[in-house]
BAMARMAR-994677 format. One line per 3 residues: number of its first residue (from 1); their letters; for each residue z, x, y of N, C-alpha, C, O. Coordinates in steps of 0.2 Angstrom, whole numbers, plus 5000, padded with zeros to 4 digits. Layout:
# BAMARMAR-994677
NUM	a	Z X Y Z X Y Z X Y Z X Y; ...;
This chain:
# BAMARMAR-994677
1	xxx	4967 5154 5112 4965 5158 5107 4963 5154 5101 4968 5152 5098; 4958 5153 5099 4956 5150 5093 4959 5154 5087 4961 5160 5088; 4960 5149 5080 4961 5150 5074 4958 5156 5072 4962 5160 5069;
4	xxx	4952 5158 5073 4949 5162 5071 4950 5168 5074 4949 5174 5071; 4952 5168 5080 4953 5175 5084 4960 5177 5082 4962 5183 5081; 4964 5172 5081 4971 5173 5079 4970 5179 5071 4972 5184 5071;
7	xxx	4966 5175 5067 4965 5179 5060 4964 5185 5064 4968 5189 5065; 4957 5185 5065 4955 5192 5069 4961 5197 5070 4961 5203 5069; 4965 5194 5074 4971 5199 5078 4975 5201 5073 4978 5207 5074;
10	xxx	4977 5196 5066 4982 5198 5062 4976 5204 5056 4977 5210 5054; 4971 5200 5055 4967 5206 5049 4967 5214 5053 4963 5216 5057; 4972 5216 5052 4972 5223 5056 4967 5229 5053 4965 5234 5056;
13	xxx	4965 5227 5046 4961 5233 5044 4953 5231 5045 4948 5234 5045; 4954 5225 5047 4946 5220 5049 4942 5220 5043 4936 5221 5043; 4946 5219 5037 4942 5218 5029 4941 5211 5028 4939 5210 5022;
16	xxx	4942 5205 5032 4941 5199 5031 4947 5196 5027 4946 5190 5025; 4952 5199 5026 4957 5196 5022 4964 5198 5026 4964 5203 5030; 4970 5194 5024 4975 5194 5028 4981 5195 5022 4982 5191 5018;
19	xxx	4983 5201 5021 4989 5202 5017 4996 5202 5019 4997 5202 5025; 5000 5201 5014 5006 5201 5017 5008 5207 5021 5011 5207 5026; 5007 5213 5018 5008 5220 5022 5006 5219 5028 5010 5221 5033;
22	xxx	4999 5217 5029 4996 5217 5036 5000 5213 5041 5002 5215 5046; 5001 5206 5038 5007 5200 5042 5012 5204 5045 5013 5204 5051; 5016 5209 5040 5022 5209 5043 5022 5215 5048 5026 5216 5052;
25	xxx	5017 5220 5046 5015 5225 5050 5013 5223 5058 5015 5226 5063; 5008 5219 5059 5006 5216 5064 5011 5211 5068 5011 5211 5074; 5014 5208 5065 5021 5203 5067 5026 5207 5072 5029 5205 5077;
28	xxx	5026 5214 5068 5030 5218 5072 5027 5221 5079 5029 5221 5085; 5023 5223 5076 5017 5226 5084 5017 5221 5089 5018 5223 5095; 5016 5215 5087 5016 5209 5092 5022 5207 5094 5022 5202 5097;
31	xxx	5027 5209 5092 5033 5206 5094 5036 5199 5092 5039 5195 5095; 5033 5198 5087 5034 5189 5084 5042 5187 5085 5046 5191 5081; 5044 5183 5088 5050 5180 5089 5052 5175 5086 5049 5173 5080;
34	xxx	5057 5171 5089 5059 5164 5087 5052 5159 5088 5050 5155 5083; 5050 5160 5094 5042 5155 5093 5037 5155 5088 5033 5150 5088; 5037 5161 5085 5032 5162 5080 5036 5162 5073 5033 5162 5068;
37	xxx	5042 5161 5072 5046 5162 5065 5042 5156 5061 5039 5158 5056; 5041 5151 5063 5041 5146 5056 5032 5148 5053 5030 5148 5047; 5028 5150 5059 5021 5151 5057 5022 5158 5052 5017 5159 5048;
40	xxx	5027 5162 5053 5027 5168 5051 5029 5166 5044 5025 5167 5039; 5035 5163 5042 5037 5161 5035 5031 5157 5032 5030 5159 5026; 5028 5153 5036 5023 5150 5032 5017 5155 5029 5013 5153 5024;
43	xxx	5016 5160 5033 5010 5165 5032 5012 5169 5025 5009 5171 5020; 5019 5171 5027 5023 5174 5021 5022 5172 5014 5021 5174 5008; 5024 5166 5015 5022 5162 5008 5017 5162 5006 5015 5165 5001;
46	xxx	5011 5159 5010 5005 5159 5006 5003 5166 5005 5000 5167 4999; 5004 5171 5008 5001 5177 5004 5006 5182 5001 5005 5188 5002; 5011 5179 4996 5015 5182 4991 5012 5186 4986 5013 5192 4985;
49	xxx	5006 5180 4984 5002 5183 4977 4996 5187 4980 4996 5193 4979; 4991 5184 4982 4985 5187 4986 4984 5186 4992 4987 5182 4996; 4980 5190 4995 4978 5190 5002 4975 5181 5004 4974 5177 5000;
52	xxx	4974 5180 5011 4972 5175 5012 4966 5176 5016 4966 5179 5022; 4961 5174 5015 4954 5175 5019 4953 5171 5023 4955 5166 5023; 4948 5174 5028 4948 5169 5034 4946 5163 5033 4950 5159 5036;
55	xxx	4942 5160 5031 4940 5152 5030 4947 5149 5027 4948 5144 5029; 4951 5151 5022 4957 5149 5019 4961 5148 5026 4963 5143 5028; 4963 5153 5030 4967 5154 5034 4966 5148 5040 4971 5145 5043;
58	xxx	4959 5147 5042 4957 5144 5048 4958 5135 5044 4960 5131 5048; 4957 5133 5038 4957 5128 5035 4965 5127 5036 4967 5121 5038; 4970 5131 5033 4976 5130 5033 4978 5128 5041 4982 5123 5041;
61	xxx	4976 5132 5047 4978 5132 5053 4977 5123 5055 4982 5120 5056; 4970 5121 5054 4968 5113 5054 4971 5108 5051 4971 5102 5054; 4975 5110 5046 4977 5106 5041 4985 5105 5045 4988 5099 5046;
64	xxx	4987 5111 5047 4994 5111 5051 4993 5106 5058 4996 5101 5059; 4988 5108 5061 4986 5104 5067 4984 5096 5066 4985 5092 5070; 4983 5094 5060 4983 5086 5059 4990 5084 5056 4991 5078 5057;
67	xxx	4993 5087 5053 5000 5085 5049 5006 5084 5054 5007 5089 5058; 5009 5078 5054 5014 5077 5059 5020 5081 5058 5024 5083 5062; 5020 5083 5051 5026 5089 5049 5022 5095 5051 5027 5098 5052;
70	xxx	5017 5099 5053 5014 5104 5054 5016 5109 5049 5014 5108 5043; 5020 5115 5052 5019 5120 5044 5024 5118 5039 5024 5121 5033; 5027 5112 5040 5032 5110 5035 5029 5105 5031 5033 5102 5027;
73	xxx	5023 5103 5032 5019 5098 5029 5015 5101 5023 5016 5106 5020; 5009 5095 5023 5006 5097 5014 5005 5105 5013 5004 5107 5008; 5004 5109 5020 5000 5116 5018 5004 5118 5014 5002 5121 5009;
76	xxx	5011 5117 5014 5016 5120 5008 5013 5120 5002 5012 5125 4999; 5010 5114 5000 5008 5114 4993 5002 5119 4992 5000 5121 4987; 4999 5121 4997 4992 5127 4996 4995 5133 4995 4990 5137 4995;
79	xxx	5002 5136 4995 5005 5141 4992 5004 5141 4985 5002 5137 4981; 5006 5147 4983 5007 5149 4974 5012 5146 4970 5012 5146 4964; 5017 5141 4974 5022 5139 4971 5020 5134 4967 5021 5132 4961;
82	xxx	5016 5130 4971 5014 5122 4967 5009 5124 4960 5009 5121 4955; 5005 5130 4961 5002 5131 4954 5008 5135 4948 5007 5135 4941; 5012 5138 4951 5017 5140 4946 5021 5135 4943 5022 5134 4937;
85	xxx	5023 5130 4947 5026 5124 4944 5023 5120 4938 5025 5118 4933; 5017 5120 4941 5012 5116 4936 5013 5119 4928 5012 5116 4922; 5014 5125 4929 5012 5129 4921 5022 5129 4919 5023 5131 4913;
88	xxx	5026 5128 4923 5034 5129 4922 5035 5125 4916 5038 5120 4917; 5033 5125 4909 5035 5120 4904 5038 5124 4898 5038 5121 4893; 5040 5130 4899 5042 5134 4893 5048 5132 4891 5053 5131 4895;
91	xxx	5047 5131 4883 5052 5128 4880 5059 5133 4880 5057 5139 4881; 5067 5131 4879 5070 5136 4879 5075 5133 4874 5076 5127 4873; 5079 5138 4871 5084 5134 4865 5091 5134 4871 5091 5137 4876;
94	xxx	5094 5130 4869 5102 5128 4872 5107 5131 4867 5110 5126 4864; 5109 5135 4867 5116 5137 4863 5121 5140 4866 5125 5145 4864; 5122 5136 4872 5129 5140 4875 5135 5137 4871 5135 5132 4868;
97	xxx	5141 5141 4872 5146 5139 4869 5152 5137 4876 5153 5141 4880; 5154 5131 4874 5161 5129 4879 5166 5133 4878 5169 5133 4873; 5168 5139 4883 5175 5142 4879 5182 5138 4879 5187 5140 4878;
100	xxx	5182 5131 4881 5186 5128 4882 5188 5122 4876 5194 5119 4875; 5181 5121 4873 5180 5116 4866 5178 5119 4861 5180 5119 4856; 5173 5124 4863 5170 5127 4857 5164 5124 4855 5162 5124 4850;
103	xxx	5162 5119 4862 5156 5115 4857 5151 5118 4864 5153 5120 4869; 5144 5117 4861 5140 5119 4865 5140 5116 4873 5142 5110 4874; 5137 5119 4878 5136 5116 4885 5143 5116 4889 5148 5117 4886;
106	xxx	5142 5115 4895 5147 5114 4899 5149 5105 4899 5146 5100 4896; 5156 5105 4902 5157 5097 4901 5152 5094 4906 5149 5097 4910; 5153 5086 4904 5146 5083 4908 5150 5082 4915 5156 5081 4915;
109	xxx	5145 5083 4921 5149 5082 4926 5153 5075 4928 5157 5075 4932; 5152 5071 4925 5156 5064 4927 5163 5065 4925 5167 5063 4927; 5163 5071 4919 5171 5071 4917 5175 5076 4922 5181 5076 4921;
112	xxx	5172 5079 4927 5176 5083 4931 5177 5091 4930 5176 5092 4924; 5178 5094 4933 5179 5102 4932 5185 5103 4928 5190 5100 4929; 5184 5108 4923 5191 5111 4920 5195 5114 4924 5193 5118 4928;
115	xxx	5200 5114 4923 5205 5116 4928 5208 5123 4925 5209 5123 4919; 5209 5129 4928 5212 5136 4926 5215 5139 4931 5212 5144 4934; 5222 5138 4935 5224 5142 4939 5224 5148 4939 5223 5152 4944;
118	xxx	5225 5151 4933 5224 5158 4933 5219 5161 4936 5221 5166 4939; 5213 5159 4936 5206 5161 4938 5206 5162 4946 5200 5162 4950; 5211 5161 4949 5212 5160 4957 5214 5168 4959 5213 5170 4965;
121	xxx	5217 5172 4954 5220 5178 4954 5217 5184 4959 5220 5187 4963; 5211 5183 4958 5207 5189 4962 5205 5188 4970 5202 5192 4973; 5206 5181 4970 5201 5178 4978 5205 5183 4985 5202 5186 4989;
124	xxx	5211 5181 4984 5214 5186 4991 5212 5192 4992 5210 5195 4998; 5211 5196 4985 5209 5202 4988 5202 5204 4989 5201 5210 4991; 5197 5199 4989 5191 5199 4993 5191 5198 5001 5188 5201 5005;
127	xxx	5197 5194 5001 5197 5193 5009 5202 5198 5011 5202 5198 5018; 5205 5201 5009 5211 5205 5012 5208 5210 5020 5212 5212 5025; 5202 5212 5018 5199 5215 5024 5195 5213 5028 5193 5216 5032;
130	xxx	5193 5206 5027 5190 5202 5032 5195 5197 5037 5194 5196 5043; 5200 5194 5033 5205 5191 5037 5211 5194 5037 5212 5199 5033; 5216 5192 5040 5224 5193 5040 5227 5192 5035 5223 5187 5032;
133	xxx	5231 5193 5031 5234 5192 5024 5236 5183 5023 5235 5180 5018; 5238 5180 5030 5240 5175 5030 5235 5170 5028 5236 5165 5026; 5229 5171 5030 5223 5167 5031 5221 5169 5023 5221 5164 5019;
136	xxx	5219 5175 5020 5217 5176 5013 5222 5172 5009 5220 5167 5005; 5229 5173 5010 5234 5170 5006 5232 5161 5005 5233 5157 5001; 5230 5159 5012 5230 5152 5011 5223 5149 5007 5222 5144 5004;
139	xxx	5220 5154 5008 5212 5152 5002 5213 5153 4996 5211 5149 4991; 5218 5158 4994 5219 5160 4987 5223 5155 4985 5222 5152 4980; 5228 5152 4988 5233 5146 4988 5229 5139 4986 5231 5136 4981;
142	xxx	5224 5138 4991 5220 5132 4990 5216 5133 4984 5216 5128 4980; 5213 5139 4982 5209 5138 4977 5214 5138 4970 5211 5136 4965; 5220 5140 4970 5224 5140 4964 5226 5131 4964 5226 5127 4959;
145	xxx	5227 5129 4969 5230 5121 4968 5224 5117 4967 5225 5111 4966; 5219 5119 4968 5212 5114 4966 5210 5116 4959 5206 5112 4957; 5213 5120 4956 5213 5123 4948 5206 5124 4948 5202 5121 4944;
148	xxx	5203 5129 4952 5195 5132 4954 5195 5137 4946 5199 5142 4945; 5190 5134 4940 5190 5139 4935 5186 5144 4934 5182 5143 4939; 5186 5150 4930 5180 5152 4929 5175 5150 4923 5178 5149 4918;
151	xxx	5169 5149 4925 5165 5146 4919 5162 5151 4915 5162 5157 4916; 5159 5149 4910 5154 5153 4905 5148 5149 4905 5148 5143 4905; 5143 5152 4906 5137 5148 4905 5131 5154 4900 5133 5160 4900;
154	xxx	5127 5152 4897 5121 5155 4894 5116 5155 4898 5114 5150 4900; 5113 5161 4899 5107 5161 4902 5101 5157 4900 5096 5155 4903; 5101 5155 4893 5096 5151 4890 5095 5143 4891 5090 5140 4889;
157	xxx	5103 5141 4895 5103 5135 4896 5103 5135 4905 5102 5130 4908; 5105 5140 4908 5106 5139 4915 5100 5142 4919 5096 5146 4917; 5101 5140 4926 5097 5141 4931 5100 5143 4938 5105 5139 4940;
160	xxx	5098 5149 4940 5102 5151 4946 5098 5150 4953 5092 5151 4953; 5101 5146 4958 5098 5147 4965 5103 5150 4968 5109 5148 4968; 5100 5154 4972 5102 5159 4979 5100 5155 4985 5094 5153 4985;
163	xxx	5105 5153 4990 5103 5152 4995 5102 5157 5000 5108 5160 5001; 5098 5158 5003 5097 5160 5009 5099 5168 5011 5101 5170 5016; 5098 5173 5004 5103 5179 5005 5096 5184 5008 5093 5188 5005;
166	xxx	5096 5182 5015 5093 5187 5022 5097 5189 5025 5103 5186 5025; 5094 5195 5028 5096 5200 5032 5100 5197 5037 5105 5199 5039; 5097 5191 5040 5099 5189 5045 5106 5188 5046 5110 5189 5051;
169	xxx	5108 5185 5041 5115 5183 5041 5121 5189 5040 5127 5189 5041; 5117 5194 5039 5122 5200 5038 5121 5207 5044 5125 5212 5046; 5115 5207 5046 5113 5211 5050 5109 5210 5057 5108 5214 5061;
172	xxx	5106 5203 5056 5100 5202 5060 5103 5194 5064 5109 5193 5065; 5097 5191 5066 5099 5187 5073 5103 5182 5070 5104 5178 5075; 5106 5180 5065 5111 5175 5064 5117 5177 5066 5121 5175 5071;
175	xxx	5118 5183 5063 5125 5186 5064 5126 5189 5071 5132 5188 5073; 5120 5192 5075 5121 5193 5083 5121 5186 5086 5124 5186 5091; 5120 5181 5083 5121 5175 5088 5129 5173 5088 5132 5168 5091;
178	xxx	5132 5177 5084 5141 5175 5083 5143 5179 5089 5148 5176 5091; 5140 5183 5093 5144 5187 5098 5147 5192 5095 5148 5193 5089; 5151 5196 5100 5154 5202 5100 5158 5202 5093 5160 5207 5091;
181	xxx	5160 5197 5089 5163 5196 5082 5158 5196 5076 5159 5197 5070; 5152 5196 5079 5148 5195 5073 5147 5199 5066 5146 5197 5061; 5149 5204 5068 5150 5209 5063 5156 5207 5058 5155 5206 5052;
184	xxx	5161 5207 5061 5167 5205 5057 5166 5197 5053 5168 5195 5048; 5162 5193 5058 5162 5186 5055 5158 5186 5048 5158 5182 5043; 5153 5192 5049 5148 5191 5043 5151 5195 5036 5148 5195 5031;
187	xxx	5157 5197 5037 5158 5201 5032 5158 5197 5025 5155 5200 5021; 5161 5191 5023 5163 5188 5018 5156 5186 5014 5155 5184 5009; 5149 5186 5019 5143 5185 5019 5141 5191 5014 5141 5191 5008;
190	xxx	5140 5196 5017 5140 5204 5015 5144 5204 5008 5140 5205 5003; 5151 5202 5006 5153 5203 5001 5149 5198 4997 5149 5200 4992; 5147 5191 4997 5145 5187 4992 5138 5191 4990 5137 5191 4984;
193	xxx	5135 5192 4994 5129 5195 4993 5129 5202 4989 5124 5204 4986; 5134 5206 4990 5136 5211 4984 5137 5208 4977 5134 5211 4972; 5141 5203 4977 5141 5201 4971 5134 5197 4968 5133 5198 4962;
196	xxx	5131 5193 4972 5123 5192 4970 5120 5198 4968 5119 5197 4962; 5120 5203 4971 5115 5208 4969 5118 5211 4960 5114 5212 4956; 5125 5211 4959 5127 5214 4954 5125 5209 4949 5123 5210 4943;
199	xxx	5124 5202 4951 5124 5197 4946 5116 5197 4944 5114 5197 4938; 5111 5198 4949 5104 5198 4949 5103 5204 4945 5099 5203 4941; 5105 5209 4946 5104 5216 4940 5105 5214 4934 5101 5215 4929;
202	xxx	5109 5210 4933 5111 5208 4925 5106 5203 4922 5104 5204 4916; 5105 5197 4927 5101 5191 4924 5096 5191 4926 5093 5188 4922; 5092 5193 4931 5087 5192 4934 5082 5193 4930 5077 5189 4932;
205	xxx	5080 5197 4925 5074 5198 4921 5075 5194 4914 5071 5195 4910; 5081 5190 4914 5081 5184 4907 5084 5179 4909 5087 5176 4904; 5084 5175 4916 5085 5169 4917 5082 5167 4922 5079 5170 4926;
208	xxx	5082 5160 4922 5078 5156 4929 5081 5156 4935 5085 5153 4936; 5078 5161 4939 5082 5163 4947 5076 5160 4951 5070 5161 4951; 5079 5157 4956 5076 5155 4964 5079 5155 4968 5085 5155 4968;
211	xxx	5076 5156 4974 5078 5157 4981 5076 5152 4987 5071 5149 4987; 5081 5151 4991 5078 5148 4997 5078 5154 5003 5081 5159 5002; 5074 5153 5007 5074 5156 5015 5073 5151 5021 5069 5146 5020;
214	xxx	5077 5153 5027 5077 5150 5032 5071 5154 5037 5072 5160 5039; 5067 5150 5039 5062 5152 5044 5066 5157 5050 5069 5154 5055; 5065 5164 5051 5070 5168 5054 5062 5172 5059 5056 5172 5058;
217	xxx	5066 5176 5065 5060 5180 5068 5060 5186 5060 5064 5187 5056; 5054 5189 5061 5051 5194 5056 5057 5198 5055 5059 5198 5049; 5060 5202 5058 5064 5208 5057 5070 5205 5052 5073 5209 5048;
220	xxx	5072 5197 5054 5079 5195 5051 5074 5192 5044 5079 5189 5041; 5070 5191 5042 5066 5186 5038 5069 5189 5031 5071 5185 5027; 5068 5195 5030 5068 5198 5024 5074 5197 5020 5079 5195 5022;
223	xxx	5073 5200 5013 5079 5198 5009 5085 5202 5012 5083 5208 5014; 5091 5201 5012 5098 5206 5013 5096 5214 5010 5093 5213 5005; 5097 5219 5011 5096 5227 5010 5100 5226 5002 5097 5228 4997;
226	xxx	5106 5223 5001 5107 5224 4995 5104 5221 4988 5105 5222 4982; 5100 5216 4992 5095 5213 4986 5088 5217 4987 5084 5216 4982; 5087 5220 4993 5078 5221 4993 5074 5225 4986 5068 5225 4985;
229	xxx	5080 5228 4984 5077 5232 4979 5077 5229 4972 5074 5231 4967; 5081 5224 4972 5081 5220 4964 5077 5215 4964 5073 5215 4958; 5076 5210 4969 5071 5207 4968 5063 5208 4968 5061 5212 4972;
232	xxx	5060 5205 4965 5053 5207 4964 5049 5206 4969 5050 5201 4972; 5045 5211 4972 5041 5208 4977 5035 5201 4978 5033 5198 4983; 5034 5200 4973 5031 5193 4971 5034 5187 4972 5032 5182 4972;
235	xxx	5042 5188 4972 5046 5183 4971 5044 5175 4974 5044 5174 4980; 5043 5171 4971 5042 5164 4975 5050 5161 4978 5055 5163 4975; 5049 5157 4983 5056 5153 4983 5053 5148 4990 5048 5147 4992;
238	xxx	5058 5144 4991 5057 5139 4996 5059 5139 5003 5065 5141 5005; 5055 5136 5007 5057 5137 5014 5060 5132 5015 5058 5126 5014; 5067 5133 5019 5071 5128 5020 5073 5130 5027 5077 5135 5028;
241	xxx	5070 5126 5032 5072 5126 5040 5078 5123 5042 5080 5125 5048; 5081 5119 5037 5088 5116 5039 5094 5118 5034 5094 5124 5033; 5098 5114 5032 5104 5115 5029 5102 5112 5021 5105 5115 5017;
244	xxx	5096 5108 5019 5097 5106 5014 5089 5108 5010 5084 5107 5013; 5091 5110 5003 5085 5113 5000 5079 5108 4999 5074 5110 4998; 5082 5102 4999 5075 5097 4997 5071 5096 5004 5066 5093 5005;
247	xxx	5073 5099 5009 5069 5098 5015 5066 5104 5017 5070 5109 5018; 5059 5106 5019 5054 5100 5018 5052 5097 5012 5052 5100 5006; 5051 5089 5012 5050 5086 5004 5044 5091 5000 5044 5091 4994;
250	xxx	5039 5094 5004 5034 5099 5002 5035 5106 5000 5031 5110 4999; 5042 5107 4999 5044 5115 4999 5044 5116 4991 5045 5122 4990; 5043 5112 4986 5044 5114 4980 5050 5112 4976 5050 5111 4970;
253	xxx	5055 5112 4980 5062 5112 4977 5063 5107 4972 5066 5109 4966; 5061 5100 4973 5062 5094 4970 5057 5095 4963 5059 5093 4957; 5052 5097 4965 5047 5099 4958 5049 5104 4954 5047 5105 4948;
256	xxx	5054 5109 4957 5057 5115 4952 5063 5112 4949 5065 5113 4943; 5065 5109 4952 5072 5104 4947 5069 5100 4942 5072 5100 4936; 5065 5096 4944 5061 5091 4937 5060 5096 4933 5062 5095 4927;
259	xxx	5055 5102 4933 5053 5106 4928 5059 5109 4924 5059 5109 4918; 5064 5111 4927 5070 5114 4924 5073 5108 4921 5076 5110 4916; 5073 5102 4922 5077 5097 4917 5073 5096 4911 5075 5096 4905;
262	xxx	5065 5093 4913 5060 5094 4907 5060 5100 4901 5056 5099 4896; 5063 5105 4903 5063 5111 4900 5069 5112 4895 5070 5116 4890; 5074 5107 4897 5081 5107 4894 5087 5110 4896 5092 5110 4893;
265	xxx	5085 5113 4904 5089 5117 4908 5095 5111 4908 5094 5105 4907; 5103 5114 4907 5108 5109 4908 5112 5112 4913 5117 5108 4915; 5112 5118 4916 5117 5119 4921 5112 5123 4927 5108 5127 4926;
268	xxx	5113 5122 4934 5112 5124 4939 5117 5127 4943 5121 5124 4946; 5117 5136 4943 5122 5138 4947 5120 5140 4953 5114 5142 4954; 5123 5139 4959 5121 5140 4965 5127 5145 4969 5134 5145 4968;
271	xxx	5123 5149 4974 5127 5154 4978 5123 5155 4984 5118 5153 4986; 5127 5158 4988 5123 5160 4993 5126 5159 5001 5131 5162 5002; 5123 5156 5005 5127 5156 5012 5122 5151 5016 5116 5150 5015;
274	xxx	5128 5147 5019 5134 5148 5019 5137 5142 5015 5135 5137 5013; 5144 5145 5013 5146 5139 5009 5148 5134 5010 5147 5129 5006; 5150 5134 5017 5153 5127 5020 5146 5122 5024 5147 5117 5026;
277	xxx	5140 5126 5023 5134 5122 5026 5130 5122 5022 5129 5117 5018; 5126 5126 5021 5119 5125 5018 5120 5125 5009 5116 5124 5005; 5125 5127 5007 5126 5126 5000 5129 5122 4998 5128 5119 4993;
280	xxx	5135 5120 5002 5138 5112 5001 5132 5108 5001 5129 5106 4996; 5129 5107 5007 5124 5101 5008 5119 5101 5002 5118 5095 4999; 5116 5106 5000 5110 5108 4994 5115 5105 4988 5112 5102 4984;
283	xxx	5122 5108 4987 5124 5106 4981 5125 5098 4981 5123 5095 4976; 5128 5096 4986 5129 5088 4984 5122 5084 4984 5123 5078 4981; 5117 5086 4988 5111 5082 4988 5108 5082 4981 5105 5077 4978;
286	xxx	5108 5089 4978 5105 5088 4971 5109 5085 4966 5106 5083 4960; 5116 5085 4968 5120 5081 4962 5118 5074 4963 5116 5071 4958; 5117 5072 4969 5116 5065 4970 5109 5062 4967 5108 5057 4964;
289	xxx	5104 5066 4969 5097 5064 4966 5097 5066 4958 5094 5062 4954; 5101 5070 4957 5099 5071 4949 5105 5069 4944 5106 5072 4939; 5109 5064 4948 5115 5061 4945 5115 5058 4937 5119 5059 4933;
292	xxx	5109 5054 4936 5108 5052 4931 5105 5056 4925 5103 5054 4920; 5105 5063 4926 5104 5068 4921 5110 5072 4918 5115 5073 4920; 5108 5074 4913 5113 5079 4910 5112 5086 4912 5110 5091 4908;
295	xxx	5115 5086 4920 5114 5091 4924 5121 5093 4925 5125 5089 4924; 5122 5099 4927 5129 5101 4927 5127 5106 4934 5123 5111 4934; 5130 5103 4940 5129 5108 4946 5135 5111 4948 5140 5108 4949;
298	xxx	5134 5118 4948 5140 5123 4948 5139 5126 4954 5133 5127 4956; 5144 5129 4958 5145 5132 4965 5148 5137 4962 5154 5136 4961; 5146 5144 4962 5150 5150 4960 5153 5152 4966 5150 5156 4970;
301	xxx	5160 5152 4968 5163 5155 4975 5161 5163 4975 5159 5165 4980; 5161 5166 4970 5160 5174 4970 5153 5174 4974 5152 5179 4978; 5148 5170 4972 5142 5172 4976 5141 5168 4982 5136 5166 4984;
304	xxx	5146 5165 4986 5146 5161 4991 5150 5165 4997 5155 5168 4997; 5146 5165 5003 5151 5167 5009 5149 5162 5016 5144 5160 5016; 5154 5163 5019 5153 5159 5026 5156 5163 5031 5160 5168 5028;
307	xxx	5156 5162 5038 5158 5167 5044 5167 5166 5042 5170 5161 5040; 5170 5173 5044 5176 5173 5042 5180 5167 5045 5185 5164 5043; 5178 5167 5051 5183 5160 5054 5184 5154 5050 5188 5151 5050;
310	xxx	5179 5153 5045 5178 5147 5043 5184 5148 5037 5185 5143 5034; 5186 5153 5036 5191 5153 5030 5199 5151 5034 5204 5149 5030; 5200 5151 5041 5206 5150 5043 5206 5142 5044 5201 5139 5045;
313	xxx	5212 5138 5045 5213 5131 5046 5211 5131 5052 5211 5136 5056; 5208 5123 5053 5206 5121 5059 5209 5113 5060 5210 5109 5055; 5210 5112 5067 5211 5105 5067 5207 5100 5066 5208 5094 5064;
316	xxx	5200 5103 5067 5194 5097 5066 5194 5095 5058 5192 5090 5056; 5198 5100 5054 5198 5097 5046 5206 5095 5043 5207 5095 5037; 5210 5093 5048 5216 5091 5047 5220 5097 5047 5226 5096 5044;
319	xxx	5220 5102 5049 5223 5109 5048 5221 5113 5041 5224 5118 5039; 5217 5111 5038 5214 5116 5032 5207 5118 5035 5204 5115 5040; 5205 5124 5031 5199 5129 5034 5193 5121 5032 5193 5116 5029;
322	xxx	5188 5125 5035 5182 5122 5034 5178 5123 5027 5174 5119 5024; 5181 5129 5024 5178 5132 5019 5182 5128 5013 5178 5127 5008; 5188 5127 5013 5193 5123 5009 5189 5114 5008 5189 5111 5002;
325	xxx	5188 5113 5014 5186 5106 5016 5180 5104 5012 5180 5098 5009; 5175 5110 5011 5167 5111 5009 5169 5111 5002 5166 5107 4998; 5175 5114 4999 5176 5114 4991 5179 5108 4989 5177 5106 4984;
328	xxx	5184 5105 4992 5186 5099 4992 5180 5093 4990 5181 5090 4985; 5175 5093 4995 5171 5087 4995 5165 5087 4990 5163 5083 4987; 5164 5095 4988 5160 5096 4982 5163 5096 4975 5160 5094 4970;
331	xxx	5169 5097 4974 5173 5094 4968 5174 5087 4967 5173 5084 4961; 5175 5083 4973 5175 5076 4974 5170 5073 4971 5171 5069 4967; 5164 5075 4974 5157 5073 4971 5155 5075 4963 5151 5072 4960;
334	xxx	5157 5078 4961 5157 5079 4954 5154 5086 4952 5151 5088 4947; 5155 5090 4957 5150 5096 4956 5155 5102 4956 5159 5102 4961; 5155 5106 4950 5159 5111 4948 5159 5117 4951 5154 5121 4951;
337	xxx	5166 5118 4954 5167 5123 4960 5170 5128 4956 5175 5126 4953; 5167 5135 4953 5170 5141 4950 5172 5146 4954 5169 5147 4960; 5178 5149 4952 5180 5155 4955 5174 5160 4954 5172 5162 4959;
340	xxx	5172 5161 4948 5168 5165 4946 5163 5161 4940 5165 5157 4937; 5156 5164 4940 5153 5161 4933 5151 5167 4930 5150 5172 4934; 5151 5167 4923 5150 5173 4917 5144 5171 4914 5143 5165 4911;
343	xx	5139 5174 4915 5133 5172 4912 5134 5176 4906 5136 5182 4906; 5132 5174 4900 5130 5176 4892 5123 5178 4891 5122 5180 4885;
């Protein structure tokens, strides 16, 4: 099948334009699954704002064929995100107050996180119906011992990045890949997405918010149902096929971070899934790449989830859990790990 014939097959109403709605409709009719997941993600990304005409479609497909990185190469720069980032220079007034010092802003990342053991009180309750009491108690104890604080940020000085809040992790392909215990294993992620939904209802209209998405089969690619009615249908995002938000290099994440810093944003709050994998890797890499800037990287545990078994102690991590290990690694790297972030 030629690229032109593929376009004709996707162009359901034969009007010479491929809309996002058509893409989703025809992908379902054709039974697109894992083999088509990368191209589906790309086409969804390219058609967020306006439909794609046949000439542009064929040109993009030809570019993919020439690029060693294929759908994760330079073709991503043809999407609406590049144009949006080029104009992302709105100045903002920085006026947040540090609740511990009374001065503006959060502590500089090199000063280390502020400790507040009382902030761990609600952690165990969020896990009691997910794990047995012993495991949830271990996690709460670890949070208390690490001195995980509650932080306060001002929406004018902070940006929010939610990693992969997709239905795949709560009811789709990823969850089903975990086997018979998949529904139980996904419970902490569902809880995290509940928290993300509540936060977005409060800050989405007034703060800088972005998302990443993993390429999944069409029925698992969309936003989790908890967020579907909150996130704007035209919301841009970064395609992230692995654990690192910086990969592929053409997805726009680095440019977004640079634009935020130019605007005077001082705090990046991160949440999503999974805490011990994509959130951890992306937070560590962001901290490493922008270490020389006055930028605090904050991971909000209330917005993060991992599979339930990762909250249990493991011999692989010296008897502690994968989640606790991730928290310790991020804290040691100068990332502020918060029990919850309050937005002013």
